[in-house]
Biopython code that builds the backbone (N, CA, C, O; Angstrom):
import numpy as np
from Bio.PDB.StructureBuilder import StructureBuilder

atoms = [
    (1, "UNK", "N", (3.261, 0.586, 14.656)),
    (1, "UNK", "CA", (2.049, -0.197, 14.519)),
    (1, "UNK", "C", (2.379, -1.481, 13.763)),
    (1, "UNK", "O", (3.264, -1.492, 12.908)),
    (2, "UNK", "N", (1.678, -2.545, 14.075)),
    (2, "UNK", "CA", (1.885, -3.847, 13.431)),
    (2, "UNK", "C", (0.735, -4.134, 12.464)),
    (2, "UNK", "O", (-0.380, -3.650, 12.657)),
    (3, "UNK", "N", (1.007, -4.913, 11.437)),
    (3, "UNK", "CA", (0.000, -5.247, 10.432)),
    (3, "UNK", "C", (-1.192, -5.963, 11.067)),
    (3, "UNK", "O", (-2.332, -5.729, 10.665)),
    (4, "UNK", "N", (-0.947, -6.826, 12.046)),
    (4, "UNK", "CA", (-2.043, -7.566, 12.675)),
    (4, "UNK", "C", (-3.026, -6.654, 13.411)),
    (4, "UNK", "O", (-4.151, -7.067, 13.692)),
    (5, "UNK", "N", (-2.623, -5.430, 13.724)),
    (5, "UNK", "CA", (-3.488, -4.482, 14.436)),
    (5, "UNK", "C", (-4.390, -3.678, 13.502)),
    (5, "UNK", "O", (-5.281, -2.969, 13.969)),
    (6, "UNK", "N", (-4.171, -3.780, 12.193)),
    (6, "UNK", "CA", (-4.910, -2.950, 11.239)),
    (6, "UNK", "C", (-6.346, -3.424, 11.061)),
    (6, "UNK", "O", (-6.606, -4.620, 10.935)),
    (7, "UNK", "N", (-7.269, -2.477, 11.052)),
    (7, "UNK", "CA", (-8.694, -2.745, 10.852)),
    (7, "UNK", "C", (-9.212, -1.783, 9.786)),
    (7, "UNK", "O", (-8.706, -0.669, 9.651)),
    (8, "UNK", "N", (-10.213, -2.210, 9.036)),
    (8, "UNK", "CA", (-10.804, -1.365, 8.003)),
    (8, "UNK", "C", (-11.337, -0.083, 8.621)),
    (8, "UNK", "O", (-11.974, -0.107, 9.674)),
    (9, "UNK", "N", (-11.069, 1.043, 7.954)),
    (9, "UNK", "CA", (-11.518, 2.337, 8.442)),
    (9, "UNK", "C", (-10.480, 3.090, 9.255)),
    (9, "UNK", "O", (-10.677, 4.262, 9.578)),
    (10, "UNK", "N", (-9.363, 2.423, 9.595)),
    (10, "UNK", "CA", (-8.325, 3.102, 10.375)),
    (10, "UNK", "C", (-7.657, 4.180, 9.531)),
    (10, "UNK", "O", (-7.467, 4.011, 8.327)),
    (11, "UNK", "N", (-7.305, 5.279, 10.169)),
    (11, "UNK", "CA", (-6.615, 6.400, 9.525)),
    (11, "UNK", "C", (-5.291, 6.645, 10.249)),
    (11, "UNK", "O", (-5.036, 6.069, 11.307)),
    (12, "UNK", "N", (-4.458, 7.500, 9.672)),
    (12, "UNK", "CA", (-3.165, 7.880, 10.264)),
    (12, "UNK", "C", (-2.340, 6.650, 10.668)),
    (12, "UNK", "O", (-1.793, 6.587, 11.769)),
    (13, "UNK", "N", (-2.267, 5.681, 9.757)),
    (13, "UNK", "CA", (-1.515, 4.454, 10.001)),
    (13, "UNK", "C", (-0.059, 4.674, 9.595)),
    (13, "UNK", "O", (0.220, 5.136, 8.489)),
    (14, "UNK", "N", (0.863, 4.340, 10.492)),
    (14, "UNK", "CA", (2.291, 4.383, 10.175)),
    (14, "UNK", "C", (2.904, 3.051, 10.557)),
    (14, "UNK", "O", (2.683, 2.559, 11.663)),
    (15, "UNK", "N", (3.681, 2.455, 9.640)),
    (15, "UNK", "CA", (4.324, 1.178, 9.928)),
    (15, "UNK", "C", (5.483, 0.935, 8.978)),
    (15, "UNK", "O", (5.621, 1.599, 7.951)),
    (16, "UNK", "N", (6.310, -0.030, 9.345)),
    (16, "UNK", "CA", (7.415, -0.494, 8.504)),
    (16, "UNK", "C", (7.156, -1.945, 8.151)),
    (16, "UNK", "O", (6.669, -2.714, 8.980)),
    (17, "UNK", "N", (7.484, -2.327, 6.910)),
    (17, "UNK", "CA", (7.249, -3.700, 6.482)),
    (17, "UNK", "C", (8.176, -4.042, 5.319)),
    (17, "UNK", "O", (8.861, -3.178, 4.772)),
    (18, "UNK", "N", (8.178, -5.330, 4.954)),
    (18, "UNK", "CA", (8.964, -5.828, 3.832)),
    (18, "UNK", "C", (8.029, -6.176, 2.691)),
    (18, "UNK", "O", (6.990, -6.802, 2.901)),
    (19, "UNK", "N", (8.397, -5.770, 1.474)),
    (19, "UNK", "CA", (7.600, -6.108, 0.292)),
    (19, "UNK", "C", (7.891, -7.557, -0.082)),
    (19, "UNK", "O", (9.040, -7.920, -0.331)),
    (20, "UNK", "N", (6.845, -8.383, -0.121)),
    (20, "UNK", "CA", (7.011, -9.799, -0.477)),
    (20, "UNK", "C", (6.842, -10.017, -1.977)),
    (20, "UNK", "O", (7.595, -10.775, -2.587)),
    (21, "UNK", "N", (5.850, -9.349, -2.571)),
    (21, "UNK", "CA", (5.624, -9.471, -4.017)),
    (21, "UNK", "C", (4.891, -8.233, -4.499)),
    (21, "UNK", "O", (4.298, -7.496, -3.712)),
    (22, "UNK", "N", (4.943, -8.019, -5.803)),
    (22, "UNK", "CA", (4.271, -6.860, -6.399)),
    (22, "UNK", "C", (3.669, -7.293, -7.734)),
    (22, "UNK", "O", (4.304, -7.999, -8.517)),
    (23, "UNK", "N", (2.433, -6.856, -7.979)),
    (23, "UNK", "CA", (1.752, -7.228, -9.220)),
    (23, "UNK", "C", (2.243, -6.344, -10.366)),
    (23, "UNK", "O", (2.900, -5.326, -10.149)),
    (24, "UNK", "N", (1.908, -6.756, -11.591)),
    (24, "UNK", "CA", (2.204, -5.935, -12.754)),
    (24, "UNK", "C", (1.325, -4.689, -12.702)),
    (24, "UNK", "O", (0.138, -4.795, -12.394)),
    (25, "UNK", "N", (1.876, -3.514, -12.994)),
    (25, "UNK", "CA", (1.049, -2.296, -13.010)),
    (25, "UNK", "C", (-0.019, -2.387, -14.100)),
    (25, "UNK", "O", (0.209, -2.974, -15.158)),
    (26, "UNK", "N", (-1.175, -1.805, -13.831)),
    (26, "UNK", "CA", (-2.233, -1.759, -14.830)),
    (26, "UNK", "C", (-2.739, -0.326, -14.950)),
    (26, "UNK", "O", (-2.647, 0.462, -14.008)),
    (27, "UNK", "N", (-3.273, -0.003, -16.126)),
    (27, "UNK", "CA", (-3.798, 1.341, -16.390)),
    (27, "UNK", "C", (-5.260, 1.387, -15.958)),
    (27, "UNK", "O", (-6.034, 0.484, -16.277)),
    (28, "UNK", "N", (-5.635, 2.432, -15.238)),
    (28, "UNK", "CA", (-7.022, 2.627, -14.831)),
    (28, "UNK", "C", (-7.402, 4.094, -15.034)),
    (28, "UNK", "O", (-6.544, 4.971, -15.120)),
    (29, "UNK", "N", (-8.703, 4.332, -15.107)),
    (29, "UNK", "CA", (-9.209, 5.702, -15.138)),
    (29, "UNK", "C", (-9.682, 6.036, -13.726)),
    (29, "UNK", "O", (-10.497, 5.311, -13.155)),
    (30, "UNK", "N", (-9.180, 7.119, -13.168)),
    (30, "UNK", "CA", (-9.588, 7.506, -11.821)),
    (30, "UNK", "C", (-10.965, 8.154, -11.856)),
    (30, "UNK", "O", (-11.491, 8.470, -12.923)),
    (31, "UNK", "N", (-11.537, 8.346, -10.672)),
    (31, "UNK", "CA", (-12.853, 8.993, -10.619)),
    (31, "UNK", "C", (-12.777, 10.457, -11.068)),
    (31, "UNK", "O", (-13.805, 11.097, -11.289)),
    (32, "UNK", "N", (-11.551, 10.980, -11.200)),
    (32, "UNK", "CA", (-11.359, 12.354, -11.676)),
    (32, "UNK", "C", (-11.140, 12.393, -13.188)),
    (32, "UNK", "O", (-10.891, 13.459, -13.751)),
    (33, "UNK", "N", (-11.234, 11.220, -13.857)),
    (33, "UNK", "CA", (-11.083, 11.166, -15.302)),
    (33, "UNK", "C", (-9.650, 11.143, -15.788)),
    (33, "UNK", "O", (-9.395, 11.370, -16.970)),
    (34, "UNK", "N", (-8.711, 10.872, -14.899)),
    (34, "UNK", "CA", (-7.295, 10.823, -15.275)),
    (34, "UNK", "C", (-6.859, 9.374, -15.466)),
    (34, "UNK", "O", (-7.335, 8.481, -14.765)),
    (35, "UNK", "N", (-5.958, 9.143, -16.412)),
    (35, "UNK", "CA", (-5.370, 7.819, -16.589)),
    (35, "UNK", "C", (-4.225, 7.679, -15.591)),
    (35, "UNK", "O", (-3.357, 8.548, -15.512)),
    (36, "UNK", "N", (-4.224, 6.599, -14.840)),
    (36, "UNK", "CA", (-3.178, 6.358, -13.842)),
    (36, "UNK", "C", (-2.753, 4.904, -13.881)),
    (36, "UNK", "O", (-3.465, 4.040, -14.392)),
    (37, "UNK", "N", (-1.567, 4.651, -13.325)),
    (37, "UNK", "CA", (-1.087, 3.281, -13.169)),
    (37, "UNK", "C", (-1.317, 2.867, -11.716)),
    (37, "UNK", "O", (-1.134, 3.668, -10.799)),
    (38, "UNK", "N", (-1.717, 1.611, -11.513)),
    (38, "UNK", "CA", (-1.906, 1.097, -10.158)),
    (38, "UNK", "C", (-1.356, -0.323, -10.100)),
    (38, "UNK", "O", (-1.461, -1.083, -11.062)),
    (39, "UNK", "N", (-0.765, -0.672, -8.948)),
    (39, "UNK", "CA", (-0.264, -2.024, -8.712)),
    (39, "UNK", "C", (-0.538, -2.367, -7.255)),
    (39, "UNK", "O", (-0.742, -1.485, -6.421)),
    (40, "UNK", "N", (-0.539, -3.658, -6.966)),
    (40, "UNK", "CA", (-0.766, -4.114, -5.599)),
    (40, "UNK", "C", (0.463, -4.866, -5.124)),
    (40, "UNK", "O", (0.944, -5.783, -5.791)),
    (41, "UNK", "N", (0.961, -4.471, -3.974)),
    (41, "UNK", "CA", (2.100, -5.165, -3.365)),
    (41, "UNK", "C", (1.605, -5.873, -2.107)),
    (41, "UNK", "O", (0.700, -5.387, -1.430)),
    (42, "UNK", "N", (2.194, -7.008, -1.803)),
    (42, "UNK", "CA", (1.923, -7.676, -0.532)),
    (42, "UNK", "C", (3.090, -7.342, 0.384)),
    (42, "UNK", "O", (4.243, -7.634, 0.068)),
    (43, "UNK", "N", (2.780, -6.726, 1.525)),
    (43, "UNK", "CA", (3.821, -6.383, 2.490)),
    (43, "UNK", "C", (3.584, -7.180, 3.770)),
    (43, "UNK", "O", (2.454, -7.558, 4.079)),
    (44, "UNK", "N", (4.661, -7.427, 4.508)),
    (44, "UNK", "CA", (4.510, -8.194, 5.740)),
    (44, "UNK", "C", (5.515, -7.741, 6.790)),
    (44, "UNK", "O", (6.570, -7.186, 6.481)),
    (45, "UNK", "N", (5.150, -7.998, 8.037)),
    (45, "UNK", "CA", (6.069, -7.844, 9.165)),
    (45, "UNK", "C", (5.930, -9.116, 9.998)),
    (45, "UNK", "O", (5.318, -10.084, 9.546)),
    (46, "UNK", "N", (6.487, -9.126, 11.200)),
    (46, "UNK", "CA", (6.455, -10.353, 11.997)),
    (46, "UNK", "C", (5.046, -10.749, 12.447)),
    (46, "UNK", "O", (4.837, -11.876, 12.895)),
    (47, "UNK", "N", (4.071, -9.825, 12.332)),
    (47, "UNK", "CA", (2.717, -10.109, 12.824)),
    (47, "UNK", "C", (1.751, -10.553, 11.728)),
    (47, "UNK", "O", (0.684, -11.082, 12.038)),
    (48, "UNK", "N", (2.097, -10.351, 10.448)),
    (48, "UNK", "CA", (1.187, -10.737, 9.375)),
    (48, "UNK", "C", (1.485, -10.018, 8.083)),
    (48, "UNK", "O", (2.551, -9.426, 7.919)),
    (49, "UNK", "N", (0.517, -10.075, 7.145)),
    (49, "UNK", "CA", (0.707, -9.413, 5.850)),
    (49, "UNK", "C", (-0.586, -8.738, 5.424)),
    (49, "UNK", "O", (-1.668, -9.064, 5.912)),
    (50, "UNK", "N", (-0.451, -7.776, 4.491)),
    (50, "UNK", "CA", (-1.581, -7.024, 3.968)),
    (50, "UNK", "C", (-1.219, -6.535, 2.580)),
    (50, "UNK", "O", (-0.041, -6.395, 2.248)),
    (51, "UNK", "N", (-2.238, -6.276, 1.768)),
    (51, "UNK", "CA", (-1.988, -5.717, 0.440)),
    (51, "UNK", "C", (-1.817, -4.207, 0.570)),
    (51, "UNK", "O", (-2.519, -3.549, 1.339)),
    (52, "UNK", "N", (-0.873, -3.674, -0.193)),
    (52, "UNK", "CA", (-0.593, -2.241, -0.228)),
    (52, "UNK", "C", (-0.850, -1.758, -1.651)),
    (52, "UNK", "O", (-0.256, -2.269, -2.600)),
    (53, "UNK", "N", (-1.726, -0.782, -1.797)),
    (53, "UNK", "CA", (-2.031, -0.222, -3.111)),
    (53, "UNK", "C", (-0.992, 0.837, -3.464)),
    (53, "UNK", "O", (-0.746, 1.761, -2.689)),
    (54, "UNK", "N", (-0.385, 0.691, -4.644)),
    (54, "UNK", "CA", (0.650, 1.617, -5.111)),
    (54, "UNK", "C", (0.156, 2.337, -6.354)),
    (54, "UNK", "O", (-0.403, 1.716, -7.258)),
    (55, "UNK", "N", (0.363, 3.645, -6.399)),
    (55, "UNK", "CA", (-0.063, 4.450, -7.535)),
    (55, "UNK", "C", (1.134, 5.119, -8.204)),
    (55, "UNK", "O", (2.062, 5.563, -7.527)),
    (56, "UNK", "N", (1.113, 5.190, -9.523)),
    (56, "UNK", "CA", (2.035, 5.953, -10.359)),
    (56, "UNK", "C", (3.496, 5.856, -9.921)),
    (56, "UNK", "O", (4.079, 4.774, -9.986)),
    (57, "UNK", "N", (4.098, 6.959, -9.478)),
    (57, "UNK", "CA", (5.546, 6.964, -9.192)),
    (57, "UNK", "C", (5.930, 6.048, -8.034)),
    (57, "UNK", "O", (7.073, 5.597, -7.966)),
    (58, "UNK", "N", (4.990, 5.761, -7.112)),
    (58, "UNK", "CA", (5.304, 4.848, -6.006)),
    (58, "UNK", "C", (5.579, 3.426, -6.497)),
    (58, "UNK", "O", (6.312, 2.681, -5.847)),
    (59, "UNK", "N", (4.996, 3.043, -7.640)),
    (59, "UNK", "CA", (5.208, 1.697, -8.187)),
    (59, "UNK", "C", (6.689, 1.484, -8.496)),
    (59, "UNK", "O", (7.241, 0.419, -8.219)),
    (60, "UNK", "N", (7.323, 2.498, -9.069)),
    (60, "UNK", "CA", (8.722, 2.369, -9.486)),
    (60, "UNK", "C", (9.701, 2.411, -8.313)),
    (60, "UNK", "O", (10.856, 2.013, -8.461)),
    (61, "UNK", "N", (9.255, 2.884, -7.159)),
    (61, "UNK", "CA", (10.128, 2.961, -5.980)),
    (61, "UNK", "C", (10.367, 1.595, -5.346)),
    (61, "UNK", "O", (11.431, 1.352, -4.775)),
    (62, "UNK", "N", (9.381, 0.701, -5.445)),
    (62, "UNK", "CA", (9.431, -0.552, -4.697)),
    (62, "UNK", "C", (9.724, -1.762, -5.560)),
    (62, "UNK", "O", (9.380, -1.809, -6.741)),
    (63, "UNK", "N", (10.364, -2.731, -4.945)),
    (63, "UNK", "CA", (10.593, -4.023, -5.586)),
    (63, "UNK", "C", (10.515, -5.092, -4.495)),
    (63, "UNK", "O", (10.506, -4.780, -3.305)),
    (64, "UNK", "N", (10.461, -6.336, -4.912)),
    (64, "UNK", "CA", (10.376, -7.433, -3.942)),
    (64, "UNK", "C", (11.575, -7.386, -2.991)),
    (64, "UNK", "O", (12.699, -7.109, -3.410)),
    (65, "UNK", "N", (11.329, -7.653, -1.739)),
    (65, "UNK", "CA", (12.313, -7.670, -0.651)),
    (65, "UNK", "C", (12.773, -6.298, -0.181)),
    (65, "UNK", "O", (13.653, -6.213, 0.676)),
    (66, "UNK", "N", (12.202, -5.216, -0.717)),
    (66, "UNK", "CA", (12.595, -3.904, -0.208)),
    (66, "UNK", "C", (11.823, -3.594, 1.075)),
    (66, "UNK", "O", (10.705, -4.067, 1.279)),
    (67, "UNK", "N", (12.444, -2.796, 1.923)),
    (67, "UNK", "CA", (11.818, -2.352, 3.176)),
    (67, "UNK", "C", (11.095, -1.038, 2.900)),
    (67, "UNK", "O", (11.666, -0.127, 2.300)),
    (68, "UNK", "N", (9.847, -0.939, 3.336)),
    (68, "UNK", "CA", (9.088, 0.287, 3.128)),
    (68, "UNK", "C", (8.577, 0.840, 4.447)),
    (68, "UNK", "O", (8.324, 0.103, 5.400)),
    (69, "UNK", "N", (8.433, 2.146, 4.474)),
    (69, "UNK", "CA", (7.872, 2.860, 5.623)),
    (69, "UNK", "C", (6.645, 3.604, 5.096)),
    (69, "UNK", "O", (6.756, 4.424, 4.185)),
    (70, "UNK", "N", (5.475, 3.315, 5.672)),
    (70, "UNK", "CA", (4.250, 4.011, 5.303)),
    (70, "UNK", "C", (3.909, 4.969, 6.439)),
    (70, "UNK", "O", (3.854, 4.574, 7.604)),
    (71, "UNK", "N", (3.681, 6.234, 6.088)),
    (71, "UNK", "CA", (3.292, 7.236, 7.076)),
    (71, "UNK", "C", (1.955, 7.830, 6.674)),
    (71, "UNK", "O", (1.736, 8.149, 5.505)),
    (72, "UNK", "N", (1.069, 7.977, 7.635)),
    (72, "UNK", "CA", (-0.244, 8.598, 7.435)),
    (72, "UNK", "C", (-1.079, 7.863, 6.381)),
    (72, "UNK", "O", (-1.768, 8.496, 5.581)),
    (73, "UNK", "N", (-1.017, 6.519, 6.382)),
    (73, "UNK", "CA", (-1.826, 5.725, 5.467)),
    (73, "UNK", "C", (-3.209, 5.476, 6.050)),
    (73, "UNK", "O", (-3.521, 5.922, 7.154)),
    (74, "UNK", "N", (-4.032, 4.757, 5.294)),
    (74, "UNK", "CA", (-5.359, 4.390, 5.788)),
    (74, "UNK", "C", (-5.728, 3.003, 5.264)),
    (74, "UNK", "O", (-5.182, 2.537, 4.264)),
    (75, "UNK", "N", (-6.666, 2.354, 5.959)),
    (75, "UNK", "CA", (-7.047, 0.980, 5.635)),
    (75, "UNK", "C", (-8.469, 0.960, 5.077)),
    (75, "UNK", "O", (-9.384, 1.547, 5.653)),
    (76, "UNK", "N", (-8.637, 0.272, 3.943)),
    (76, "UNK", "CA", (-9.962, 0.075, 3.354)),
    (76, "UNK", "C", (-10.178, -1.416, 3.142)),
    (76, "UNK", "O", (-9.257, -2.218, 3.296)),
    (77, "UNK", "N", (-11.405, -1.776, 2.787)),
    (77, "UNK", "CA", (-11.702, -3.156, 2.409)),
    (77, "UNK", "C", (-12.044, -3.159, 0.925)),
    (77, "UNK", "O", (-12.903, -2.398, 0.479)),
    (78, "UNK", "N", (-11.372, -4.016, 0.163)),
    (78, "UNK", "CA", (-11.627, -4.138, -1.269)),
    (78, "UNK", "C", (-11.797, -5.613, -1.584)),
    (78, "UNK", "O", (-10.895, -6.413, -1.336)),
    (79, "UNK", "N", (-12.947, -5.976, -2.127)),
    (79, "UNK", "CA", (-13.259, -7.375, -2.439)),
    (79, "UNK", "C", (-13.065, -8.282, -1.221)),
    (79, "UNK", "O", (-12.534, -9.387, -1.328)),
    (80, "UNK", "N", (-13.502, -7.793, -0.075)),
    (80, "UNK", "CA", (-13.472, -8.596, 1.141)),
    (80, "UNK", "C", (-12.133, -8.676, 1.846)),
    (80, "UNK", "O", (-12.018, -9.364, 2.860)),
    (81, "UNK", "N", (-11.114, -7.989, 1.339)),
    (81, "UNK", "CA", (-9.787, -8.019, 1.957)),
    (81, "UNK", "C", (-9.381, -6.622, 2.405)),
    (81, "UNK", "O", (-9.642, -5.639, 1.712)),
    (82, "UNK", "N", (-8.740, -6.539, 3.569)),
    (82, "UNK", "CA", (-8.209, -5.253, 4.010)),
    (82, "UNK", "C", (-7.022, -4.874, 3.129)),
    (82, "UNK", "O", (-6.212, -5.720, 2.753)),
    (83, "UNK", "N", (-6.938, -3.579, 2.809)),
    (83, "UNK", "CA", (-5.814, -3.064, 2.033)),
    (83, "UNK", "C", (-5.313, -1.792, 2.674)),
    (83, "UNK", "O", (-6.093, -0.984, 3.180)),
    (84, "UNK", "N", (-4.005, -1.620, 2.650)),
    (84, "UNK", "CA", (-3.383, -0.395, 3.145)),
    (84, "UNK", "C", (-3.168, 0.533, 1.955)),
    (84, "UNK", "O", (-2.683, 0.109, 0.906)),
    (85, "UNK", "N", (-3.530, 1.795, 2.125)),
    (85, "UNK", "CA", (-3.403, 2.803, 1.071)),
    (85, "UNK", "C", (-2.546, 3.955, 1.591)),
    (85, "UNK", "O", (-2.672, 4.359, 2.747)),
    (86, "UNK", "N", (-1.683, 4.475, 0.739)),
    (86, "UNK", "CA", (-0.869, 5.629, 1.123)),
    (86, "UNK", "C", (-1.708, 6.889, 0.979)),
    (86, "UNK", "O", (-1.698, 7.743, 1.867)),
    (87, "UNK", "N", (-2.427, 7.017, -0.115)),
    (87, "UNK", "CA", (-3.325, 8.147, -0.298)),
    (87, "UNK", "C", (-2.614, 9.453, -0.592)),
    (87, "UNK", "O", (-1.386, 9.515, -0.654)),
    (88, "UNK", "N", (-3.406, 10.488, -0.768)),
    (88, "UNK", "CA", (-2.906, 11.808, -1.142)),
    (88, "UNK", "C", (-2.078, 12.451, -0.040)),
    (88, "UNK", "O", (-1.119, 13.167, -0.325)),
    (89, "UNK", "N", (-2.437, 12.204, 1.211)),
    (89, "UNK", "CA", (-1.772, 12.879, 2.333)),
    (89, "UNK", "C", (-0.753, 11.994, 3.028)),
    (89, "UNK", "O", (-0.124, 12.418, 3.998)),
    (90, "UNK", "N", (-0.582, 10.774, 2.546)),
    (90, "UNK", "CA", (0.378, 9.858, 3.135)),
    (90, "UNK", "C", (1.706, 9.913, 2.427)),
    (90, "UNK", "O", (1.887, 10.647, 1.455)),
    (91, "UNK", "N", (2.637, 9.119, 2.932)),
    (91, "UNK", "CA", (3.991, 9.107, 2.379)),
    (91, "UNK", "C", (4.521, 7.679, 2.388)),
    (91, "UNK", "O", (4.364, 6.955, 3.371)),
    (92, "UNK", "N", (5.150, 7.281, 1.287)),
    (92, "UNK", "CA", (5.779, 5.973, 1.170)),
    (92, "UNK", "C", (7.269, 6.180, 0.981)),
    (92, "UNK", "O", (7.691, 6.855, 0.042)),
    (93, "UNK", "N", (8.070, 5.601, 1.871)),
    (93, "UNK", "CA", (9.519, 5.722, 1.785)),
    (93, "UNK", "C", (10.132, 4.332, 1.707)),
    (93, "UNK", "O", (9.750, 3.437, 2.460)),
    (94, "UNK", "N", (11.079, 4.150, 0.800)),
    (94, "UNK", "CA", (11.829, 2.902, 0.743)),
    (94, "UNK", "C", (13.090, 3.092, 1.572)),
    (94, "UNK", "O", (13.880, 4.003, 1.321)),
    (95, "UNK", "N", (13.272, 2.215, 2.569)),
    (95, "UNK", "CA", (14.420, 2.372, 3.477)),
    (95, "UNK", "C", (15.538, 1.410, 3.137)),
    (95, "UNK", "O", (16.575, 1.409, 3.800)),
]
sb = StructureBuilder()
sb.init_structure("model")
sb.init_model(0)
sb.init_chain("A")
sb.init_seg("    ")
for serial, (resi, resn, name, xyz) in enumerate(atoms, 1):
    if name == "N":
        sb.init_residue(resn, " ", resi, " ")
    sb.init_atom(name, np.array(xyz, "f"), 0.0, 1.0, " ", f" {name:<3s}", serial, name[0])
structure = sb.get_structure()
């Protein structure tokens, strides 16, 4: 799948992309009352780019210019922008 094909609400998204940049991790409280770290990475392929939400241990796996494979992700809209999420049932692999 290509980034340009992604639409909000899509499920079972699998794609490969390159990490262009990654934000500084920040501490947040989840809706379950747990403290977690979250960061946003911008990933791109030949068709476009999208923000990828990274949680906890996934933040430490990625760095700028690394190749990532997202399996079983989903797309949401946050502050008017589409974002790709790995989620609980998805998988993020650095290739």
